[in-house]
TIMI-2910 file (N, C-alpha, C, CB; in pm, 1 decimal, decimal comma, always signed):
<rs>
+----------+----------+----------+----------+----------+----------+----------+----------+----------+----------+----------+----------+------+
!      n_x !      n_y !      n_z !     ca_x !     ca_y !     ca_z !      c_x !      c_y !      c_z !     cb_x !     cb_y !     cb_z ! resn !
+----------+----------+----------+----------+----------+----------+----------+----------+----------+----------+----------+----------+------+
! +10081,0 !  +7752,6 ! +10294,9 !  +9964,2 !  +7842,0 ! +10323,8 !  +9970,6 !  +7985,7 ! +10281,9 !  +9940,4 !  +7842,6 ! +10464,0 !  Met !
!  +9830,4 !  +8027,0 ! +10234,7 !  +9831,8 !  +8162,8 ! +10181,7 !  +9863,7 !  +8278,6 ! +10284,5 !  +9698,1 !  +8188,1 ! +10120,2 !  Arg !
!  +9937,8 !  +8372,2 ! +10241,2 !  +9932,9 !  +8484,7 ! +10353,7 !  +9831,1 !  +8583,0 ! +10347,5 ! +10053,6 !  +8562,3 ! +10356,9 !  Pro !
!  +9792,4 !  +8640,3 ! +10464,0 !  +9683,5 !  +8723,7 ! +10477,6 !  +9708,3 !  +8862,3 ! +10416,1 !  +9649,1 !  +8733,3 ! +10618,5 !  Asp !
!  +9619,5 !  +8961,5 ! +10419,3 !  +9627,8 !  +9075,5 ! +10353,0 !  +9743,0 !  +9163,4 ! +10413,6 !  +9496,0 !  +9140,2 ! +10354,9 !  Ala !
!  +9754,3 !  +9158,9 ! +10532,8 !  +9867,1 !  +9258,0 ! +10609,8 !  +9987,8 !  +9181,3 ! +10571,0 !  +9853,9 !  +9276,1 ! +10794,6 !  Lys !
! +10011,6 !  +9050,4 ! +10579,9 ! +10141,0 !  +8998,1 ! +10547,5 ! +10177,1 !  +9003,5 ! +10382,7 ! +10143,9 !  +8848,1 ! +10603,1 !  Glu !
! +10067,1 !  +9012,1 ! +10294,6 ! +10113,0 !  +9023,0 ! +10170,4 ! +10131,9 !  +9165,6 ! +10137,7 ! +10027,8 !  +8957,2 ! +10080,6 !  Thr !
! +10085,6 !  +9254,1 ! +10198,9 ! +10128,3 !  +9403,5 ! +10198,7 ! +10254,7 !  +9443,0 ! +10248,6 ! +10040,7 !  +9479,6 ! +10271,8 !  Leu !
! +10303,7 !  +9358,8 ! +10370,0 ! +10438,3 !  +9376,7 ! +10425,0 ! +10526,9 !  +9335,4 ! +10322,0 ! +10464,3 !  +9299,9 ! +10553,7 !  Arg !
! +10503,8 !  +9207,2 ! +10266,9 ! +10589,9 !  +9163,0 ! +10161,2 ! +10618,1 !  +9241,7 ! +10049,0 ! +10546,1 !  +9056,4 ! +10115,1 !  Leu !
! +10504,7 !  +9299,5 !  +9986,3 ! +10511,2 !  +9379,6 !  +9866,2 ! +10593,3 !  +9512,2 !  +9902,7 ! +10360,7 !  +9412,2 !  +9811,5 !  Val !
! +10570,8 !  +9573,3 ! +10022,8 ! +10650,2 !  +9699,5 ! +10060,9 ! +10790,2 !  +9669,2 ! +10062,2 ! +10611,9 !  +9757,1 ! +10198,8 !  Leu !
! +10834,1 !  +9552,6 ! +10126,2 ! +10957,5 !  +9527,9 ! +10143,3 ! +11021,3 !  +9492,8 ! +10025,7 ! +10972,8 !  +9441,9 ! +10232,6 !  Ala !
! +10977,1 !  +9417,7 !  +9932,1 ! +11028,0 !  +9386,0 !  +9809,0 ! +11050,2 !  +9526,3 !  +9716,2 ! +10927,1 !  +9280,6 !  +9743,5 !  Arg !
! +10946,8 !  +9598,0 !  +9701,4 ! +10959,2 !  +9717,3 !  +9619,9 ! +11068,8 !  +9813,5 !  +9694,7 ! +10809,4 !  +9790,6 !  +9602,5 !  Ile !
! +11090,5 !  +9823,8 !  +9810,2 ! +11185,9 !  +9907,9 !  +9878,9 ! +11322,0 !  +9838,5 !  +9845,5 ! +11155,0 !  +9920,1 ! +10041,3 !  Asp !
! +11348,5 !  +9722,4 !  +9850,4 ! +11462,7 !  +9637,8 !  +9822,5 ! +11507,2 !  +9665,2 !  +9675,6 ! +11426,6 !  +9484,4 !  +9846,0 !  Asp !
! +11406,1 !  +9679,5 !  +9596,0 ! +11443,1 !  +9711,1 !  +9439,3 ! +11445,4 !  +9855,0 !  +9413,0 ! +11336,4 !  +9647,7 !  +9333,8 !  Met !
! +11444,7 !  +9960,8 !  +9508,6 ! +11476,6 ! +10080,8 !  +9498,3 ! +11351,5 ! +10158,9 !  +9415,3 ! +11615,8 ! +10083,7 !  +9435,3 !  Lys !
! +11229,1 ! +10102,2 !  +9433,2 ! +11127,3 ! +10180,0 !  +9383,1 ! +11114,7 ! +10320,9 !  +9449,5 ! +11005,0 ! +10105,0 !  +9396,8 !  Ala !
! +11030,5 ! +10413,4 !  +9390,2 ! +11040,9 ! +10549,7 !  +9420,7 ! +10901,6 ! +10584,7 !  +9452,0 ! +11103,7 ! +10634,8 !  +9308,5 !  Glu !
! +10882,9 ! +10679,7 !  +9551,8 ! +10760,5 ! +10748,4 !  +9592,8 ! +10645,2 ! +10645,8 !  +9601,1 ! +10725,5 ! +10864,5 !  +9492,2 !  Asp !
! +10676,7 ! +10552,1 !  +9669,7 ! +10558,3 ! +10453,8 !  +9716,8 ! +10436,2 ! +10494,3 !  +9799,3 ! +10615,3 ! +10352,7 !  +9796,8 !  Thr !
! +10338,3 ! +10469,0 !  +9749,4 ! +10215,6 ! +10520,7 !  +9826,6 ! +10119,6 ! +10399,5 !  +9868,7 ! +10130,6 ! +10628,6 !  +9732,0 !  Val !
! +10087,5 ! +10378,4 !  +9972,8 !  +9970,3 ! +10265,6 ! +10019,9 !  +9835,1 ! +10348,3 ! +10032,1 ! +10007,5 ! +10185,7 ! +10185,4 !  Thr !
!  +9735,6 ! +10277,5 !  +9972,5 !  +9618,0 ! +10335,9 !  +9994,2 !  +9522,3 ! +10231,0 ! +10044,4 !  +9572,6 ! +10403,7 !  +9874,9 !  Ile !
!  +9451,9 ! +10252,8 ! +10153,9 !  +9378,4 ! +10169,2 ! +10224,0 !  +9240,9 ! +10173,0 ! +10149,1 !  +9376,0 ! +10207,8 ! +10373,0 !  Asp !
!  +9193,4 ! +10057,6 ! +10100,6 !  +9074,5 ! +10045,3 ! +10024,3 !  +8953,5 !  +9984,8 ! +10117,0 !  +9105,8 !  +9953,1 !  +9897,8 !  Leu !
!  +8978,0 !  +9965,6 ! +10236,6 !  +8877,3 !  +9909,0 ! +10325,9 !  +8759,4 ! +10007,1 ! +10306,6 !  +8928,6 !  +9896,6 ! +10483,6 !  Thr !
!  +8642,0 !  +9950,5 ! +10278,1 !  +8505,8 ! +10033,5 ! +10285,4 !  +8512,3 ! +10096,3 ! +10138,2 !  +8498,8 ! +10163,1 ! +10422,1 !  Gly !
!  +8601,1 ! +10099,7 ! +10053,3 !  +8579,6 ! +10165,0 !  +9932,5 !  +8539,1 ! +10077,1 !  +9811,1 !  +8697,5 ! +10236,2 !  +9903,1 !  Lys !
!  +8593,4 !  +9952,6 !  +9819,1 !  +8569,7 !  +9849,4 !  +9720,9 !  +8595,0 !  +9705,6 !  +9792,0 !  +8667,6 !  +9873,1 !  +9591,6 !  Thr !
!  +8528,6 !  +9602,6 !  +9713,8 !  +8558,5 !  +9479,8 !  +9748,9 !  +8671,2 !  +9405,8 !  +9675,5 !  +8446,8 !  +9414,2 !  +9740,7 !  Thr !
!  +8730,9 !  +9476,7 !  +9586,8 !  +8842,0 !  +9418,2 !  +9513,8 !  +8968,1 !  +9386,7 !  +9577,3 !  +8871,9 !  +9496,9 !  +9415,3 !  Ile !
!  +8987,0 !  +9467,9 !  +9686,2 !  +9108,1 !  +9432,4 !  +9752,1 !  +9092,6 !  +9519,6 !  +9893,1 !  +9248,0 !  +9470,5 !  +9655,0 !  Ala !
!  +9203,2 !  +9494,9 !  +9978,9 !  +9212,5 !  +9568,8 ! +10116,0 !  +9299,5 !  +9689,0 ! +10104,8 !  +9271,7 !  +9475,7 ! +10230,9 !  Asp !
!  +9399,2 !  +9677,5 !  +9992,4 !  +9499,4 !  +9787,8 !  +9985,0 !  +9549,9 !  +9781,3 !  +9853,5 !  +9613,8 !  +9779,3 ! +10088,1 !  Ala !
!  +9613,1 !  +9906,4 !  +9810,5 !  +9653,0 !  +9938,9 !  +9679,1 !  +9789,9 !  +9986,3 !  +9703,4 !  +9560,8 ! +10042,3 !  +9606,2 !  Met !
!  +9898,6 !  +9971,9 !  +9639,7 ! +10030,5 ! +10017,9 !  +9644,3 ! +10062,1 ! +10077,8 !  +9510,3 ! +10126,0 !  +9907,7 !  +9681,9 !  Val !
! +10100,2 ! +10197,8 !  +9502,4 ! +10139,0 ! +10262,0 !  +9384,7 ! +10281,8 ! +10310,8 !  +9399,3 ! +10045,0 ! +10373,3 !  +9352,3 !  Val !
! +10362,7 ! +10264,3 !  +9296,2 ! +10511,7 ! +10305,6 !  +9311,8 ! +10571,3 ! +10332,5 !  +9176,1 ! +10599,3 ! +10191,2 !  +9384,9 !  Thr !
! +10686,4 ! +10385,5 !  +9184,0 ! +10746,0 ! +10402,7 !  +9042,1 ! +10883,7 ! +10368,9 !  +9032,5 ! +10734,5 ! +10541,3 !  +8992,3 !  Ser !
! +10917,0 ! +10328,3 !  +8894,2 ! +11057,9 ! +10293,6 !  +8860,3 ! +11094,9 ! +10388,0 !  +8775,3 ! +11082,0 ! +10160,5 !  +8801,9 !  Gly !
! +11237,7 ! +10416,5 !  +8770,7 ! +11280,2 ! +10532,7 !  +8675,2 ! +11278,2 ! +10481,7 !  +8530,3 ! +11432,0 ! +10589,3 !  +8710,6 !  Arg !
! +11275,2 ! +10370,5 !  +8497,8 ! +11282,1 ! +10331,8 !  +8359,5 ! +11199,4 ! +10200,4 !  +8332,8 ! +11430,6 ! +10313,2 !  +8319,4 !  Ser !
! +11179,6 ! +10182,6 !  +8199,4 ! +11100,6 ! +10056,8 !  +8170,6 ! +11169,9 !  +9923,6 !  +8239,2 ! +11090,9 ! +10037,4 !  +8004,9 !  Asn !
! +11296,0 !  +9931,9 !  +8226,8 ! +11378,0 !  +9815,2 !  +8269,7 ! +11358,4 !  +9807,1 !  +8426,0 ! +11539,5 !  +9832,9 !  +8226,8 !  Arg !
! +11350,8 !  +9913,5 !  +8502,9 ! +11355,5 !  +9908,1 !  +8647,2 ! +11200,2 !  +9875,3 !  +8681,4 ! +11415,5 ! +10054,3 !  +8716,4 !  Gln !
! +11112,7 !  +9920,5 !  +8609,7 ! +10968,5 !  +9874,1 !  +8629,0 ! +10948,3 !  +9719,4 !  +8606,7 ! +10874,1 !  +9952,4 !  +8527,5 !  Val !
! +11021,8 !  +9670,2 !  +8500,8 ! +11016,7 !  +9535,9 !  +8483,9 ! +11077,4 !  +9447,1 !  +8587,9 ! +11070,9 !  +9510,5 !  +8367,9 !  Ser !
! +11192,8 !  +9495,7 !  +8630,6 ! +11286,1 !  +9431,9 !  +8741,2 ! +11189,4 !  +9413,4 !  +8875,6 ! +11429,3 !  +9541,2 !  +8777,5 !  Ala !
! +11124,6 !  +9533,5 !  +8904,4 ! +11058,9 !  +9540,5 !  +9030,3 ! +10947,2 !  +9441,3 !  +9012,0 ! +11009,9 !  +9687,2 !  +9069,3 !  Ile !
! +10866,3 !  +9434,8 !  +8902,5 ! +10759,9 !  +9335,3 !  +8877,0 ! +10794,7 !  +9203,3 !  +8884,6 ! +10704,7 !  +9350,7 !  +8756,4 !  Ala !
! +10903,7 !  +9175,6 !  +8808,7 ! +10955,1 !  +9024,3 !  +8811,2 ! +10981,0 !  +8973,7 !  +8945,8 ! +11088,2 !  +9005,6 !  +8732,0 !  Asp !
! +11074,3 !  +9064,9 !  +9014,4 ! +11099,3 !  +9003,8 !  +9155,1 ! +11000,3 !  +8992,9 !  +9241,9 ! +11188,9 !  +9068,9 !  +9224,9 !  His !
! +10904,8 !  +9103,5 !  +9240,3 ! +10786,1 !  +9083,3 !  +9329,3 ! +10688,7 !  +8974,0 !  +9284,1 ! +10709,3 !  +9212,6 !  +9340,2 !  Leu !
! +10682,5 !  +8946,0 !  +9166,3 ! +10594,6 !  +8821,6 !  +9124,8 ! +10663,4 !  +8698,9 !  +9175,9 ! +10574,2 !  +8807,7 !  +8960,8 !  Leu !
! +10810,5 !  +8672,0 !  +9167,1 ! +10852,3 !  +8552,7 !  +9215,9 ! +10839,4 !  +8549,9 !  +9372,0 ! +10990,9 !  +8528,0 !  +9168,8 !  Arg !
! +10865,2 !  +8651,8 !  +9448,2 ! +10861,9 !  +8650,1 !  +9603,8 ! +10705,0 !  +8628,9 !  +9638,3 ! +10926,0 !  +8802,3 !  +9674,7 !  Asp !
! +10599,0 !  +8676,3 !  +9563,0 ! +10467,9 !  +8648,0 !  +9597,7 ! +10446,1 !  +8490,6 !  +9573,6 ! +10369,5 !  +8739,9 !  +9513,7 !  Leu !
! +10501,7 !  +8428,7 !  +9483,9 ! +10482,7 !  +8291,0 !  +9431,4 ! +10544,5 !  +8213,5 !  +9551,5 ! +10558,4 !  +8260,3 !  +9278,5 !  Ala !
! +10667,4 !  +8241,2 !  +9590,9 ! +10735,9 !  +8179,5 !  +9704,6 ! +10667,5 !  +8197,4 !  +9837,9 ! +10871,7 !  +8233,2 !  +9714,5 !  Glu !
! +10598,5 !  +8309,8 !  +9847,8 ! +10517,6 !  +8324,9 !  +9976,3 ! +10388,3 !  +8248,3 !  +9980,4 ! +10483,9 !  +8469,7 !  +9999,5 !  Ala !
! +10351,3 !  +8182,1 !  +9858,6 ! +10220,6 !  +8105,8 !  +9873,5 ! +10111,6 !  +8175,9 !  +9775,2 ! +10167,6 !  +8109,0 ! +10037,0 !  Gly !
! +10139,9 !  +8279,3 !  +9710,6 ! +10048,8 !  +8335,5 !  +9613,5 ! +10096,8 !  +8307,1 !  +9458,3 ! +10038,0 !  +8492,3 !  +9642,8 !  Leu !
! +10089,3 !  +8170,9 !  +9428,5 ! +10136,3 !  +8145,2 !  +9283,3 ! +10051,5 !  +8195,6 !  +9166,7 ! +10148,8 !  +7999,7 !  +9262,8 !  Pro !
!  +9928,9 !  +8235,2 !  +9181,4 !  +9838,3 !  +8257,6 !  +9061,1 !  +9809,4 !  +8401,0 !  +9061,3 !  +9701,9 !  +8172,5 !  +9064,7 !  Asn !
!  +9903,3 !  +8489,1 !  +9082,4 !  +9898,9 !  +8619,1 !  +9089,7 !  +9871,6 !  +8676,7 !  +8926,3 ! +10037,4 !  +8667,2 !  +9162,9 !  Val !
!  +9782,2 !  +8757,5 !  +8909,1 !  +9751,1 !  +8806,9 !  +8781,3 !  +9839,7 !  +8939,2 !  +8752,7 !  +9595,3 !  +8834,6 !  +8773,6 !  Arg !
!  +9894,6 !  +8946,0 !  +8637,1 !  +9966,1 !  +9067,8 !  +8597,0 !  +9954,1 !  +9106,9 !  +8450,4 ! +10108,1 !  +9052,0 !  +8628,8 !  Val !
!  +9932,8 !  +9243,8 !  +8443,8 !  +9921,8 !  +9306,3 !  +8312,5 ! +10043,8 !  +9408,2 !  +8299,1 !  +9776,5 !  +9380,9 !  +8296,2 !  Glu !
! +10050,6 !  +9439,8 !  +8157,1 ! +10157,0 !  +9527,8 !  +8133,7 ! +10310,9 !  +9498,8 !  +8111,0 ! +10149,8 !  +9600,4 !  +8229,7 !  Gly !
! +10320,4 !  +9378,6 !  +8119,9 ! +10474,2 !  +9329,5 !  +8119,9 ! +10543,9 !  +9366,0 !  +7986,3 ! +10485,6 !  +9162,2 !  +8139,5 !  Met !
! +10486,2 !  +9364,8 !  +7871,3 ! +10546,3 !  +9368,9 !  +7747,0 ! +10597,2 !  +9514,0 !  +7740,7 ! +10447,9 !  +9327,5 !  +7630,2 !  Pro !
! +10532,6 !  +9608,5 !  +7780,0 ! +10588,5 !  +9743,3 !  +7755,9 ! +10661,5 !  +9810,4 !  +7873,9 ! +10478,7 !  +9832,2 !  +7713,9 !  Asn !
! +10604,8 !  +9765,0 !  +7996,1 ! +10646,5 !  +9801,0 !  +8105,5 ! +10655,5 !  +9968,6 !  +8151,1 ! +10762,4 !  +9736,3 !  +8104,1 !  Cys !
! +10558,2 ! +10024,0 !  +8098,6 ! +10522,3 ! +10152,0 !  +8124,8 ! +10447,9 ! +10165,8 !  +8267,2 ! +10438,0 ! +10198,8 !  +8010,0 !  Asp !
! +10354,4 ! +10072,7 !  +8269,0 ! +10272,1 ! +10043,0 !  +8386,2 ! +10244,6 !  +9905,2 !  +8406,6 ! +10149,5 ! +10109,7 !  +8380,5 !  Trp !
! +10277,1 !  +9836,5 !  +8507,0 ! +10270,0 !  +9698,7 !  +8527,9 ! +10149,6 !  +9689,3 !  +8662,3 ! +10437,8 !  +9634,7 !  +8563,5 !  Val !
! +10040,6 !  +9631,0 !  +8646,0 !  +9946,3 !  +9606,1 !  +8738,6 !  +9967,9 !  +9458,9 !  +8793,2 !  +9809,5 !  +9629,8 !  +8677,6 !  Leu !
!  +9962,2 !  +9446,5 !  +8917,6 !  +9987,7 !  +9314,2 !  +8984,4 !  +9878,7 !  +9298,4 !  +9075,8 ! +10125,5 !  +9303,5 !  +9059,3 !  Ile !
!  +9786,2 !  +9204,9 !  +9050,8 !  +9662,5 !  +9176,8 !  +9130,6 !  +9695,4 !  +9033,4 !  +9218,9 !  +9522,0 !  +9159,5 !  +9019,5 !  Asp !
!  +9750,3 !  +9072,3 !  +9349,6 !  +9778,0 !  +8971,6 !  +9427,9 !  +9664,1 !  +8935,3 !  +9533,1 !  +9900,4 !  +9003,1 !  +9488,2 !  Ala !
!  +9523,3 !  +8957,2 !  +9492,6 !  +9420,2 !  +8921,3 !  +9550,6 !  +9389,5 !  +9039,2 !  +9664,7 !  +9442,0 !  +8778,9 !  +9599,2 !  Gly !
!  +9441,8 !  +9036,3 !  +9780,7 !  +9403,6 !  +9137,5 !  +9882,7 !  +9480,9 !  +9259,2 !  +9870,3 !  +9419,9 !  +9085,9 ! +10020,1 !  Asp !
!  +9590,5 !  +9260,9 !  +9782,4 !  +9657,5 !  +9385,7 !  +9758,7 !  +9692,6 !  +9399,7 !  +9600,7 !  +9789,6 !  +9392,2 !  +9850,8 !  Val !
!  +9656,7 !  +9513,6 !  +9561,1 !  +9688,3 !  +9542,2 !  +9416,0 !  +9811,4 !  +9639,4 !  +9409,3 !  +9558,7 !  +9608,6 !  +9339,7 !  Ile !
!  +9892,9 !  +9606,2 !  +9307,8 ! +10016,5 !  +9678,1 !  +9306,7 ! +10015,1 !  +9749,6 !  +9175,6 ! +10141,9 !  +9585,8 !  +9324,7 !  Val !
! +10049,2 !  +9885,7 !  +9163,5 ! +10088,3 !  +9946,9 !  +9037,2 ! +10222,2 ! +10003,9 !  +9029,5 !  +9999,0 ! +10047,7 !  +9004,4 !  His !
! +10299,7 !  +9948,2 !  +8931,5 ! +10437,6 ! +10001,0 !  +8911,1 ! +10442,5 ! +10084,5 !  +8787,2 ! +10541,5 !  +9886,8 !  +8900,9 !  Val !
! +10473,6 ! +10210,2 !  +8799,8 ! +10466,7 ! +10306,9 !  +8698,2 ! +10600,5 ! +10367,3 !  +8659,7 ! +10376,2 ! +10409,9 !  +8739,2 !  Phe !
! +10609,4 ! +10397,2 !  +8542,1 ! +10725,8 ! +10487,2 !  +8508,1 ! +10668,8 ! +10638,4 !  +8535,3 ! +10778,4 ! +10463,8 !  +8341,6 !  Arg !
! +10744,7 ! +10728,0 !  +8605,0 ! +10700,2 ! +10855,9 !  +8651,6 ! +10586,5 ! +10921,2 !  +8565,5 ! +10818,3 ! +10946,6 !  +8656,8 !  Pro !
! +10622,9 ! +10942,3 !  +8436,5 ! +10542,9 ! +11023,4 !  +8336,3 ! +10403,8 ! +10962,2 !  +8326,2 ! +10613,1 ! +11026,1 !  +8190,7 !  Glu !
! +10392,7 ! +10839,2 !  +8331,5 ! +10279,5 ! +10743,3 !  +8313,1 ! +10184,1 ! +10764,1 !  +8444,7 ! +10338,0 ! +10580,5 !  +8298,6 !  Val !
! +10262,4 ! +10746,1 !  +8547,3 ! +10187,3 ! +10760,0 !  +8681,5 ! +10132,3 ! +10901,0 !  +8694,8 ! +10283,5 ! +10728,8 !  +8807,8 !  Arg !
! +10202,6 ! +11009,7 !  +8670,4 ! +10136,3 ! +11142,6 !  +8674,1 ! +10023,7 ! +11159,8 !  +8576,5 ! +10235,4 ! +11249,0 !  +8648,3 !  Thr !
! +10026,8 ! +11096,3 !  +8453,4 !  +9923,1 ! +11103,7 !  +8374,8 !  +9790,8 ! +11051,5 !  +8418,2 !  +9957,8 ! +11049,3 !  +8269,5 !  Phe !
!  +9795,5 ! +10917,5 !  +8463,1 !  +9686,5 ! +10866,9 !  +8537,3 !  +9642,0 ! +10881,8 !  +8675,1 !  +9695,7 ! +10761,8 !  +8527,5 !  Tyr !
!  +9735,9 ! +10941,2 !  +8753,4 !  +9692,0 ! +11006,3 !  +8902,5 !  +9597,2 ! +10920,4 !  +8970,8 !  +9617,9 ! +11154,6 !  +8892,4 !  Asn !
!  +9635,1 ! +10787,6 !  +8976,7 !  +9553,6 ! +10688,8 !  +9048,9 !  +9532,8 ! +10733,6 !  +9208,6 !  +9629,2 ! +10541,3 !  +9036,8 !  Leu !
!  +9638,9 ! +10803,0 !  +9263,6 !  +9625,8 ! +10810,5 !  +9395,7 !  +9506,5 ! +10923,2 !  +9414,9 !  +9768,7 ! +10844,3 !  +9463,7 !  Glu !
!  +9503,1 ! +11027,0 !  +9334,7 !  +9370,3 ! +11110,9 !  +9352,4 !  +9243,3 ! +11042,2 !  +9315,0 !  +9374,7 ! +11237,7 !  +9267,4 !  Asn !
!  +9251,7 ! +10927,8 !  +9225,9 !  +9108,4 ! +10875,5 !  +9211,9 !  +9061,2 ! +10785,4 !  +9329,0 !  +9095,6 ! +10792,9 !  +9080,0 !  Met !
!  +9154,2 ! +10714,1 !  +9393,2 !  +9128,6 ! +10622,6 !  +9499,0 !  +9124,5 ! +10688,3 !  +9630,9 !  +9227,2 ! +10518,0 !  +9499,8 !  Trp !
!  +9200,3 ! +10809,1 !  +9647,7 !  +9194,0 ! +10872,7 !  +9781,3 !  +9195,1 ! +11034,5 !  +9764,9 !  +9321,9 ! +10821,0 !  +9872,5 !  Ala !
!  +9084,5 ! +11072,7 !  +9700,2 !  +9060,9 ! +11213,8 !  +9677,8 !  +9050,8 ! +11301,3 !  +9817,2 !  +8926,8 ! +11226,1 !  +9593,5 !  Pro !
!  +9111,5 ! +11406,0 !  +9804,6 !  +9127,1 ! +11484,4 !  +9924,2 !  +9178,0 ! +11419,9 ! +10049,6 !  +9006,2 ! +11539,9 !  +9953,4 !  Gly !
!  +9250,8 ! +11321,1 ! +10032,8 !  +9302,8 ! +11243,5 ! +10156,9 !  +9445,7 ! +11215,6 ! +10120,3 !  +9218,2 ! +11100,2 ! +10191,0 !  Gln !
!  +9552,1 ! +11239,5 ! +10198,7 !  +9682,3 ! +11223,6 ! +10177,5 !  +9708,5 ! +11077,4 ! +10212,9 !  +9763,5 ! +11323,6 ! +10254,8 !  Ala !
!  +9750,3 ! +10987,3 ! +10093,6 !  +9777,5 ! +10855,6 ! +10110,3 !  +9909,5 ! +10823,4 ! +10187,4 !  +9777,6 ! +10797,6 !  +9981,9 !  Pro !
!  +9931,7 ! +10712,6 ! +10238,5 ! +10050,5 ! +10686,8 ! +10335,9 ! +10168,9 ! +10672,2 ! +10242,2 ! +10031,6 ! +10548,1 ! +10434,2 !  Arg !
! +10265,8 ! +10748,4 ! +10252,1 ! +10395,4 ! +10749,3 ! +10180,8 ! +10503,1 ! +10660,3 ! +10264,1 ! +10447,3 ! +10905,6 ! +10162,8 !  Arg !
! +10554,6 ! +10584,1 ! +10183,9 ! +10654,6 ! +10496,8 ! +10242,4 ! +10789,7 ! +10581,0 ! +10245,5 ! +10668,7 ! +10357,3 ! +10156,2 !  Gln !
! +10858,2 ! +10571,5 ! +10357,5 ! +10997,3 ! +10633,7 ! +10348,1 ! +11089,1 ! +10547,6 ! +10272,5 ! +11058,9 ! +10659,3 ! +10486,6 !  Ala !
! +11181,1 ! +10628,2 ! +10183,0 ! +11281,3 ! +10563,4 ! +10103,2 ! +11400,9 ! +10582,7 ! +10167,7 ! +11288,9 ! +10609,3 !  +9966,6 !  Asn !
+----------+----------+----------+----------+----------+----------+----------+----------+----------+----------+----------+----------+------+
</rs>
């Protein structure tokens, strides 16, 4: 059975926390777009950590009943985008995250929810 949006978000946040991702932010997309219910933006310290976070998250999402998750950016691992349907995950290296500044684009003037690390 496919998990709902809340369960998918819970799984994503737990997994990226386990992988020691940094500066994780959750942005509620309800009423802003129909592409997803939530967006998670997080950072890995290096290309290798970004790759590891994405690999483990993809495996866990498949085991949870989301086998056809779309992913972009794995060859370089500067920025990996994981589209899990109800939840979109961006895993960045810190410099790339600063450059694109997605949090400000999707939640301007609003403080996104930061996860405790």
